[in-house]
N, C-alpha and C positions, 0 to 999 in steps of 0.2 A: 797907226800910220799917221804921219804928219800930212795935213792938207797942203798939196803943192801950190795952191792958190793963196795960202796964208802969207801975206807980205812979211810977216815977222819971222818966218822960218828961213834959216840960213841954208845955203847950198850944202854946207857940211852936214847939217842936221837932216836935210832931205836924203843925202847920200847914205848916211848911217841908217836911217829908217828903211830906205829901199834895199840896202845890203841885207838887213836883218830879215826882211820878208823875201829875200831871194829875187828881187826885181832888178837889182843892179849888180852887174858882175864886171870883173876887170878883164874885159875883152873888147876887141875892136868890132865894128859892124861886119867887116870881112870875116872874122873869126866866127861870129854868130851865124852868118849865112852859111859858112862851111860846115859848122856843127849841125845846123838844121837840115842842110842838103844830105849830110851823111845819115842823119836819123830818119828823115822822111822825104827823100828825094822825089818820090812819086806824088807827093801832095800837090794838089791842083790849086793854083792861085788864080782867082778871077778878079781882073782889074776892070772896075766899072769906069767907063769914060764915054762921053757923048761923041768924041772924035776918034778915039783909038781904043775900043774895048779889046780885051785880050784874055785868053785862058792859057796858062803856061805852067808847067811843073816847076817845082822849086829847083830841081837839079838843072833844068834847062835855063832858068833864070840865072843860076850860079855860073853855068858855062858861058853865057852871054856876057855876064859881068866880067869874068876873067878875060874873055876875048877883047872887050872894050878896054880894060885896064892894060892889056898887053899892047893894043894899038896906040893908046895914049902915051904909053912908055916909049914905044918905038918912035914916036914923034918928038920925044924929048921932055915930056911932062915928067916931073919928079916930085916926091913927097915935099910938101911945103909950098909948092907953087900955087899962086892964086890968080 
């Protein structure tokens, strides 16, 4: 494995190394969450926060994320907007 903090390592070298180890896949964050929710939707996520601690299942987090995405889309937000 290439040290990601090695300044001489190129991004392409890091990507090749991570792909070889199964750490880098050609999927979006949305696809990764969908896959994880299907595989282990009942898994409990515990978010540590001094102001908003939370316990939520992976499936519920996925559902809320989809609802937020739908609401933002309804307001006119589109891919590529910043």
